[in-house]
A tleap script that builds the chain and sets N, CA, C and O, in Angstrom:
source leaprc.protein.ff14SB
mol = sequence {
  NMET SER THR VAL ASP ARG GLY HIE ALA ASP
  ARG VAL ALA GLY PHE LEU CYS ALA CYS SER
  LEU ALA LEU SER GLY ILE ALA LEU ALA ARG
  HIE PRO ALA LEU LEU SER THR THR ALA VAL
  VAL VAL ALA VAL VAL ALA ALA ARG MET THR
  SER ALA HIE ARG THR LEU ALA ALA VAL SER
  VAL GLY VAL ALA ALA THR ALA PHE PHE LEU
  GLY MET VAL ILE ALA VAL LEU THR ASP ASN
  GLY LEU CTYR
}
set mol.1.N position { 86.663 174.627 37.215 }
set mol.1.CA position { 86.336 174.382 38.381 }
set mol.1.C position { 87.289 174.375 38.628 }
set mol.1.O position { 88.236 173.962 37.960 }
set mol.2.N position { 87.281 175.107 40.270 }
set mol.2.CA position { 89.330 174.739 41.086 }
set mol.2.C position { 89.583 173.959 41.531 }
set mol.2.O position { 88.741 173.070 41.402 }
set mol.3.N position { 90.637 173.628 42.253 }
set mol.3.CA position { 90.717 172.265 42.295 }
set mol.3.C position { 89.915 173.194 44.687 }
set mol.3.O position { 89.440 172.154 45.143 }
set mol.4.N position { 89.758 174.027 45.549 }
set mol.4.CA position { 89.175 174.034 46.324 }
set mol.4.C position { 87.458 173.697 46.255 }
set mol.4.O position { 86.651 173.071 46.942 }
set mol.5.N position { 87.428 174.727 44.658 }
set mol.5.CA position { 85.529 173.780 45.032 }
set mol.5.C position { 85.221 172.153 44.270 }
set mol.5.O position { 84.194 171.486 44.397 }
set mol.6.N position { 86.577 171.764 43.389 }
set mol.6.CA position { 86.163 170.635 43.183 }
set mol.6.C position { 85.938 169.851 44.158 }
set mol.6.O position { 85.086 168.970 44.039 }
set mol.7.N position { 86.831 170.050 45.605 }
set mol.7.CA position { 87.389 169.284 46.703 }
set mol.7.C position { 85.802 168.695 47.676 }
set mol.7.O position { 85.458 167.556 47.993 }
set mol.8.N position { 84.989 170.346 47.969 }
set mol.8.CA position { 84.196 170.944 48.246 }
set mol.8.C position { 83.099 170.221 47.077 }
set mol.8.O position { 82.093 169.921 47.720 }
set mol.9.N position { 83.022 170.059 46.469 }
set mol.9.CA position { 81.945 169.249 45.097 }
set mol.9.C position { 82.376 166.857 45.399 }
set mol.9.O position { 81.709 165.909 44.984 }
set mol.10.N position { 83.286 166.861 45.980 }
set mol.10.CA position { 83.213 165.360 45.927 }
set mol.10.C position { 83.144 165.157 46.916 }
set mol.10.O position { 82.914 163.980 47.194 }
set mol.11.N position { 83.373 166.648 48.637 }
set mol.11.CA position { 83.224 165.706 49.579 }
set mol.11.C position { 80.853 165.746 49.205 }
set mol.11.O position { 80.028 164.833 49.195 }
set mol.12.N position { 80.785 166.514 49.096 }
set mol.12.CA position { 78.883 166.716 49.276 }
set mol.12.C position { 78.778 165.402 48.030 }
set mol.12.O position { 77.598 165.138 47.798 }
set mol.13.N position { 79.553 164.742 47.392 }
set mol.13.CA position { 78.862 164.005 46.675 }
set mol.13.C position { 78.983 162.719 47.556 }
set mol.13.O position { 78.148 161.840 47.344 }
set mol.14.N position { 80.101 162.471 48.697 }
set mol.14.CA position { 80.019 161.306 49.058 }
set mol.14.C position { 79.300 161.360 50.294 }
set mol.14.O position { 79.306 160.402 51.068 }
set mol.15.N position { 78.739 162.321 50.505 }
set mol.15.CA position { 77.732 162.447 51.146 }
set mol.15.C position { 76.229 162.221 51.181 }
set mol.15.O position { 75.391 162.059 52.068 }
set mol.16.N position { 76.228 162.293 49.415 }
set mol.16.CA position { 75.044 162.144 48.914 }
set mol.16.C position { 74.868 160.500 48.091 }
set mol.16.O position { 73.844 159.890 47.783 }
set mol.17.N position { 76.085 160.199 47.945 }
set mol.17.CA position { 76.250 158.678 47.764 }
set mol.17.C position { 75.671 157.831 49.210 }
set mol.17.O position { 74.944 156.862 48.990 }
set mol.18.N position { 76.000 158.205 50.771 }
set mol.18.CA position { 76.269 157.541 51.736 }
set mol.18.C position { 73.853 157.497 51.776 }
set mol.18.O position { 73.020 156.599 51.895 }
set mol.19.N position { 73.823 158.307 51.679 }
set mol.19.CA position { 72.707 159.310 51.560 }
set mol.19.C position { 71.592 158.231 51.025 }
set mol.19.O position { 70.774 157.537 51.628 }
set mol.20.N position { 71.993 158.426 49.284 }
set mol.20.CA position { 71.415 157.250 48.650 }
set mol.20.C position { 71.331 156.112 49.302 }
set mol.20.O position { 70.205 155.827 49.709 }
set mol.21.N position { 72.489 155.116 49.599 }
set mol.21.CA position { 73.052 153.856 50.034 }
set mol.21.C position { 71.388 154.081 52.025 }
set mol.21.O position { 70.680 153.210 52.531 }
set mol.22.N position { 71.486 155.080 52.265 }
set mol.22.CA position { 70.636 154.994 53.207 }
set mol.22.C position { 69.592 154.857 52.984 }
set mol.22.O position { 68.909 154.180 53.752 }
set mol.23.N position { 69.067 155.403 51.913 }
set mol.23.CA position { 67.583 155.052 51.456 }
set mol.23.C position { 67.177 154.160 50.594 }
set mol.23.O position { 66.010 154.007 50.234 }
set mol.24.N position { 67.972 153.638 50.290 }
set mol.24.CA position { 68.237 152.424 49.103 }
set mol.24.C position { 67.415 151.123 50.733 }
set mol.24.O position { 66.488 150.314 50.694 }
set mol.25.N position { 68.271 151.511 51.795 }
set mol.25.CA position { 67.400 149.948 51.728 }
set mol.25.C position { 66.894 150.136 52.686 }
set mol.25.O position { 66.811 149.088 53.326 }
set mol.26.N position { 66.027 151.844 53.708 }
set mol.26.CA position { 64.597 151.710 53.395 }
set mol.26.C position { 64.284 151.356 53.025 }
set mol.26.O position { 63.475 150.515 53.419 }
set mol.27.N position { 64.635 151.650 51.517 }
set mol.27.CA position { 63.302 151.354 50.663 }
set mol.27.C position { 63.075 149.465 50.316 }
set mol.27.O position { 62.435 149.041 49.353 }
set mol.28.N position { 63.560 148.849 51.044 }
set mol.28.CA position { 63.806 147.547 50.546 }
set mol.28.C position { 62.439 147.416 52.063 }
set mol.28.O position { 62.076 146.245 52.181 }
set mol.29.N position { 61.987 148.042 52.730 }
set mol.29.CA position { 60.950 147.778 53.639 }
set mol.29.C position { 60.220 148.906 53.866 }
set mol.29.O position { 59.635 148.556 54.891 }
set mol.30.N position { 59.860 149.948 53.652 }
set mol.30.CA position { 59.018 150.600 53.626 }
set mol.30.C position { 58.807 151.409 51.944 }
set mol.30.O position { 59.827 151.599 51.281 }
set mol.31.N position { 57.398 151.845 51.361 }
set mol.31.CA position { 57.674 152.861 50.722 }
set mol.31.C position { 58.493 152.147 49.358 }
set mol.31.O position { 59.213 152.968 48.789 }
set mol.32.N position { 58.500 151.091 48.888 }
set mol.32.CA position { 60.032 150.835 47.652 }
set mol.32.C position { 59.636 152.584 46.651 }
set mol.32.O position { 60.512 153.435 46.495 }
set mol.33.N position { 58.370 152.729 46.188 }
set mol.33.CA position { 58.237 153.353 44.822 }
set mol.33.C position { 59.164 154.332 45.244 }
set mol.33.O position { 60.311 154.562 44.862 }
set mol.34.N position { 58.316 154.970 46.274 }
set mol.34.CA position { 58.854 156.514 46.898 }
set mol.34.C position { 60.506 156.583 46.729 }
set mol.34.O position { 61.005 157.075 45.716 }
set mol.35.N position { 61.195 156.121 47.660 }
set mol.35.CA position { 62.718 156.126 48.118 }
set mol.35.C position { 63.168 155.138 47.573 }
set mol.35.O position { 63.904 154.567 48.378 }
set mol.36.N position { 63.120 154.551 46.509 }
set mol.36.CA position { 64.128 153.841 45.718 }
set mol.36.C position { 64.467 154.734 44.152 }
set mol.36.O position { 65.335 154.502 43.310 }
set mol.37.N position { 63.720 155.491 44.179 }
set mol.37.CA position { 63.160 156.413 43.243 }
set mol.37.C position { 63.974 157.731 43.125 }
set mol.37.O position { 64.688 158.236 42.259 }
set mol.38.N position { 63.396 158.197 44.851 }
set mol.38.CA position { 64.763 158.835 45.634 }
set mol.38.C position { 66.409 159.059 45.324 }
set mol.38.O position { 67.284 159.832 44.937 }
set mol.39.N position { 66.068 157.699 45.835 }
set mol.39.CA position { 67.489 156.910 45.922 }
set mol.39.C position { 67.847 156.833 44.491 }
set mol.39.O position { 68.818 157.584 44.400 }
set mol.40.N position { 67.627 156.390 43.442 }
set mol.40.CA position { 68.209 157.236 42.123 }
set mol.40.C position { 68.855 158.319 41.683 }
set mol.40.O position { 69.922 158.671 41.180 }
set mol.41.N position { 67.601 158.807 42.134 }
set mol.41.CA position { 67.781 159.971 41.130 }
set mol.41.C position { 69.288 161.237 42.149 }
set mol.41.O position { 69.991 162.082 41.594 }
set mol.42.N position { 69.290 160.877 43.606 }
set mol.42.CA position { 70.193 160.959 44.011 }
set mol.42.C position { 71.660 160.890 44.271 }
set mol.42.O position { 72.513 161.642 44.742 }
set mol.43.N position { 71.608 159.612 43.743 }
set mol.43.CA position { 72.845 158.056 42.958 }
set mol.43.C position { 72.985 158.578 42.079 }
set mol.43.O position { 74.154 158.302 41.810 }
set mol.44.N position { 72.374 159.676 40.766 }
set mol.44.CA position { 72.752 159.734 39.754 }
set mol.44.C position { 73.735 161.153 39.852 }
set mol.44.O position { 74.845 161.413 39.389 }
set mol.45.N position { 72.302 162.296 41.082 }
set mol.45.CA position { 73.470 163.531 40.711 }
set mol.45.C position { 75.120 163.241 41.578 }
set mol.45.O position { 76.254 163.617 41.282 }
set mol.46.N position { 74.619 162.449 42.678 }
set mol.46.CA position { 76.128 162.454 43.375 }
set mol.46.C position { 77.392 161.567 41.721 }
set mol.46.O position { 78.451 161.899 41.187 }
set mol.47.N position { 76.933 161.028 41.640 }
set mol.47.CA position { 77.906 160.410 40.228 }
set mol.47.C position { 77.869 161.401 39.369 }
set mol.47.O position { 78.471 160.960 38.390 }
set mol.48.N position { 77.447 162.729 39.083 }
set mol.48.CA position { 77.948 163.954 38.158 }
set mol.48.C position { 78.472 164.409 38.619 }
set mol.48.O position { 79.470 164.758 37.989 }
set mol.49.N position { 78.433 164.707 39.552 }
set mol.49.CA position { 78.983 165.628 41.089 }
set mol.49.C position { 80.131 164.856 41.205 }
set mol.49.O position { 80.201 164.842 42.434 }
set mol.50.N position { 80.846 164.366 40.922 }
set mol.50.CA position { 82.657 163.835 41.104 }
set mol.50.C position { 82.891 162.704 40.877 }
set mol.50.O position { 82.249 161.656 40.801 }
set mol.51.N position { 84.079 163.074 40.756 }
set mol.51.CA position { 85.170 162.303 39.965 }
set mol.51.C position { 86.299 161.726 40.509 }
set mol.51.O position { 87.168 161.084 39.920 }
set mol.52.N position { 86.185 162.124 42.179 }
set mol.52.CA position { 86.967 161.468 42.809 }
set mol.52.C position { 86.397 159.800 43.536 }
set mol.52.O position { 87.132 158.827 43.704 }
set mol.53.N position { 84.986 159.874 43.849 }
set mol.53.CA position { 84.179 159.435 44.291 }
set mol.53.C position { 83.115 158.205 42.766 }
set mol.53.O position { 81.931 158.027 42.480 }
set mol.54.N position { 84.080 157.834 42.391 }
set mol.54.CA position { 83.730 157.444 41.007 }
set mol.54.C position { 83.040 155.872 41.321 }
set mol.54.O position { 81.928 155.540 40.910 }
set mol.55.N position { 83.850 155.093 42.046 }
set mol.55.CA position { 84.102 153.683 42.431 }
set mol.55.C position { 82.684 153.360 43.278 }
set mol.55.O position { 82.093 152.285 43.184 }
set mol.56.N position { 81.958 155.216 44.676 }
set mol.56.CA position { 81.394 154.688 45.527 }
set mol.56.C position { 80.020 155.448 44.902 }
set mol.56.O position { 79.035 155.354 45.635 }
set mol.57.N position { 79.849 156.119 43.760 }
set mol.57.CA position { 79.286 156.973 43.026 }
set mol.57.C position { 78.344 155.636 41.944 }
set mol.57.O position { 77.174 155.767 41.585 }
set mol.58.N position { 79.350 154.287 41.573 }
set mol.58.CA position { 78.797 153.578 40.457 }
set mol.58.C position { 77.927 152.765 41.824 }
set mol.58.O position { 76.706 152.908 41.879 }
set mol.59.N position { 78.533 152.059 42.720 }
set mol.59.CA position { 78.264 151.890 43.956 }
set mol.59.C position { 76.699 151.733 44.242 }
set mol.59.O position { 75.972 150.740 44.219 }
set mol.60.N position { 76.415 153.262 44.559 }
set mol.60.CA position { 75.120 153.651 44.961 }
set mol.60.C position { 74.331 153.651 44.004 }
set mol.60.O position { 73.195 153.205 44.164 }
set mol.61.N position { 74.754 154.160 42.766 }
set mol.61.CA position { 73.695 153.723 41.714 }
set mol.61.C position { 73.029 152.474 41.368 }
set mol.61.O position { 71.850 152.340 41.041 }
set mol.62.N position { 74.193 151.308 41.511 }
set mol.62.CA position { 74.050 149.391 41.483 }
set mol.62.C position { 73.047 149.173 42.762 }
set mol.62.O position { 72.221 148.296 42.507 }
set mol.63.N position { 72.941 149.582 43.709 }
set mol.63.CA position { 72.510 149.484 44.506 }
set mol.63.C position { 70.592 150.077 45.009 }
set mol.63.O position { 69.739 149.855 45.867 }
set mol.64.N position { 70.768 150.741 44.027 }
set mol.64.CA position { 69.303 151.801 44.593 }
set mol.64.C position { 68.672 151.042 43.801 }
set mol.64.O position { 67.642 150.490 44.189 }
set mol.65.N position { 69.299 150.798 42.148 }
set mol.65.CA position { 68.423 150.488 40.682 }
set mol.65.C position { 68.149 148.686 41.476 }
set mol.65.O position { 67.017 148.203 41.450 }
set mol.66.N position { 69.419 147.853 42.158 }
set mol.66.CA position { 68.274 147.114 42.690 }
set mol.66.C position { 67.920 147.425 43.971 }
set mol.66.O position { 69.004 147.005 44.379 }
set mol.67.N position { 67.299 147.837 45.126 }
set mol.67.CA position { 66.319 148.089 45.480 }
set mol.67.C position { 64.954 148.467 45.337 }
set mol.67.O position { 63.880 148.174 45.862 }
set mol.68.N position { 65.640 149.701 43.873 }
set mol.68.CA position { 63.815 149.348 44.059 }
set mol.68.C position { 62.731 148.098 42.650 }
set mol.68.O position { 61.542 148.131 42.331 }
set mol.69.N position { 64.125 146.982 42.083 }
set mol.69.CA position { 63.556 146.133 42.154 }
set mol.69.C position { 63.042 144.962 43.234 }
set mol.69.O position { 61.991 144.323 43.293 }
set mol.70.N position { 64.002 144.964 43.895 }
set mol.70.CA position { 63.658 143.886 44.822 }
set mol.70.C position { 62.497 144.790 46.197 }
set mol.70.O position { 61.664 144.398 47.014 }
set mol.71.N position { 62.688 145.228 46.067 }
set mol.71.CA position { 61.079 146.473 46.537 }
set mol.71.C position { 60.147 146.272 46.304 }
set mol.71.O position { 59.251 146.137 47.137 }
set mol.72.N position { 59.988 146.162 44.840 }
set mol.72.CA position { 59.121 145.739 43.907 }
set mol.72.C position { 58.013 144.876 44.471 }
set mol.72.O position { 56.837 144.846 44.834 }
set mol.73.N position { 59.642 143.884 44.241 }
set mol.73.CA position { 58.906 141.903 43.958 }
set mol.73.C position { 58.404 142.281 45.564 }
set mol.73.O position { 57.191 142.306 45.772 }
set mol.74.N position { 59.563 142.639 46.943 }
set mol.74.CA position { 58.310 142.160 48.075 }
set mol.74.C position { 57.584 142.573 48.458 }
set mol.74.O position { 56.921 142.025 49.340 }
set mol.75.N position { 57.261 144.082 47.867 }
set mol.75.CA position { 56.288 144.786 47.880 }
set mol.75.C position { 54.942 143.560 47.287 }
set mol.75.O position { 54.058 143.073 47.992 }
set mol.76.N position { 55.176 143.324 45.844 }
set mol.76.CA position { 53.856 142.315 45.058 }
set mol.76.C position { 53.804 141.041 45.767 }
set mol.76.O position { 52.948 140.228 45.418 }
set mol.77.N position { 54.676 140.737 46.799 }
set mol.77.CA position { 54.247 139.071 46.897 }
set mol.77.C position { 53.775 139.356 48.622 }
set mol.77.O position { 53.113 138.476 49.173 }
set mol.78.N position { 54.133 140.536 49.353 }
set mol.78.CA position { 53.573 140.480 50.399 }
set mol.78.C position { 52.075 141.167 50.737 }
set mol.78.O position { 51.445 141.037 51.787 }
set mol.79.N position { 51.538 142.232 49.087 }
set mol.79.CA position { 50.113 142.516 49.361 }
set mol.79.C position { 50.260 143.593 49.462 }
set mol.79.O position { 49.242 144.241 49.219 }
set mol.80.N position { 51.958 144.704 49.990 }
set mol.80.CA position { 51.912 145.680 51.075 }
set mol.80.C position { 51.814 146.863 49.290 }
set mol.80.O position { 52.214 146.672 48.142 }
set mol.81.N position { 51.035 148.064 50.016 }
set mol.81.CA position { 51.171 149.451 48.676 }
set mol.81.C position { 52.586 150.115 48.834 }
set mol.81.O position { 53.228 150.546 49.792 }
set mol.82.N position { 52.812 150.005 47.368 }
set mol.82.CA position { 53.846 149.711 46.708 }
set mol.82.C position { 54.827 151.799 46.988 }
set mol.82.O position { 55.994 152.145 46.807 }
set mol.83.N position { 53.487 152.668 47.500 }
set mol.83.CA position { 53.696 153.812 47.940 }
set mol.83.C position { 52.433 154.635 48.892 }
set mol.83.O position { 52.630 155.768 49.332 }
savepdb mol mol.pdb
quit
């Protein structure tokens, strides 16, 4: 890839990381099984795409995985549906 293509890929990966973080936050309150698994997939795709935003991608993967766990715990404790 050329440097121009790499810059665009890094920019898109940054937006995907932000989208994953937003989905992780929403997943704590609404449908944790569906939204947090989507957040994990989006975060992993973003982590694979970028070389400039490695730390942001790693944080978004960790937050998405934590949101999955906490969302499931909250859903079970409050007797809400998982999806």
